[in-house]
C-alpha positions in Angstrom: -27.6 21.4 57.9 -24.8 23.7 56.9 -24.7 26.9 59.0 -24.3 29.0 55.9 -27.6 27.7 54.7 -29.3 28.5 58.1 -28.3 32.1 57.7 -29.2 32.3 54.0 -25.6 32.8 52.8 -24.1 30.5 50.3 -21.2 28.4 51.6 -17.6 29.3 50.9 -16.6 28.2 47.5 -13.3 26.4 47.0 -11.3 29.6 46.3 -12.7 31.3 49.4 -12.0 28.2 51.6 -8.4 28.3 50.4 -8.2 32.0 51.0 -9.7 31.7 54.5 -7.6 28.7 55.5 -4.3 30.3 54.5 -5.2 33.9 55.3 -5.9 33.1 59.0 -2.4 31.9 59.6 -0.4 33.4 56.8 0.9 31.8 53.7 3.2 29.4 55.4 3.8 25.8 54.5 2.5 23.2 57.0 5.0 21.6 59.4 6.6 18.6 57.9 6.3 19.7 54.3 9.7 19.9 52.8 10.6 22.7 50.3 10.8 23.0 47.4 7.3 22.2 46.4 5.8 22.7 43.0 3.2 25.4 42.5 0.6 22.6 42.0 1.7 20.9 45.3 1.5 24.3 47.1 -2.0 24.9 45.7 -3.2 21.4 46.7 -1.8 21.9 50.3 -3.5 25.3 50.5 -6.7 23.8 49.2 -6.7 21.0 51.8 -6.0 23.5 54.6 -8.7 25.8 53.4 -11.2 23.0 53.1 -10.4 21.8 56.6 -10.8 25.3 58.0 -14.1 25.6 56.2 -15.4 22.4 57.7 -14.2 23.3 61.2 -15.6 26.8 61.1 -18.9 25.6 59.7 -19.2 23.2 62.6 -18.4 25.9 65.1 -20.9 28.2 63.5 -23.6 25.6 63.7 -22.9 24.9 67.4 -22.9 28.6 68.1 -26.1 29.3 66.1 -27.9 26.5 67.9 -27.0 27.7 71.3 -24.6 24.9 72.3 -22.3 26.2 75.1 -18.6 26.8 74.3 -17.7 24.3 77.0 -20.0 21.5 75.8 -18.2 18.3 74.8 -19.5 18.7 71.2 -17.9 22.1 70.9 -14.8 21.0 72.6 -14.5 18.1 70.1 -14.6 20.6 67.2 -12.1 22.9 68.9 -9.8 19.9 69.3 -10.0 19.6 65.5 -9.2 23.3 65.3 -6.2 22.8 67.5 -5.0 19.9 65.4 -5.6 22.0 62.3 -3.3 24.7 63.8 -0.8 21.9 64.1 -0.3 22.2 60.3 1.7 25.3 61.1 3.1 24.9 64.6 2.6 22.7 67.7 0.4 24.8 69.9 0.9 24.7 73.6 -1.5 26.3 76.2 0.1 29.7 76.0 0.3 30.0 72.2 -3.3 28.7 71.8 -4.6 31.2 74.4 -2.8 34.0 72.5 -4.3 32.8 69.3 -7.8 32.8 70.9 -7.3 36.4 72.0 -5.9 37.4 68.5 -9.1 36.0 66.9 -11.1 38.5 68.9 -8.8 41.5 69.3 -7.4 41.8 65.8 -10.1 43.2 63.4 -8.7 41.3 60.4 -9.1 38.0 62.1 -12.5 38.8 63.6 -13.7 39.8 60.1 -12.3 36.7 58.5 -13.9 34.4 61.2 -17.3 36.1 61.1 -17.5 36.7 57.4 -20.6 34.7 56.3 -20.9 33.3 59.8 -22.9 34.6 62.7 -21.7 37.7 64.4 -20.2 36.8 67.8 -18.7 33.6 66.5 -15.1 34.9 67.2 -16.0 35.4 70.9 -17.6 32.0 71.1 -14.5 30.4 69.4 -12.2 32.3 71.9 -14.2 31.0 74.9 -14.2 27.4 73.5 -10.4 27.6 72.8 -9.7 28.9 76.3 -11.7 26.0 77.8 -9.9 23.5 75.5 -6.4 24.9 76.2 -6.8 24.7 80.0 -8.2 21.2 79.8 -5.9 19.7 77.2 -2.7 21.6 76.6 0.3 22.2 78.7 
């Protein structure tokens, strides 16, 4: 079941997924994409990034909403997908991923973006899961 359905909110539409995916990081091109790209290519890349974020954040929201601990292997698997998603923009190491986790909670813009149409408290849950993941998997 989609977490957005659990909470009675419609899922993000395609435009919102693109907005969320790119707004969380900025409007950068993913690593490895050579400029120049056409506007259509840029839109397709942003769409993919947004859809990936929507899928990942929906999975995290479902785990959070159903009470799965942030250090549970299922949560850690999804956070691993998140870490790989961040790899679209830079190669996270432990320190940068820990800073990102704190930014998700401490910067109101990021907290609002993460918790929009998702359960309140999800940013804190994601931070805790990211901290666990970083210490276990990143150097």
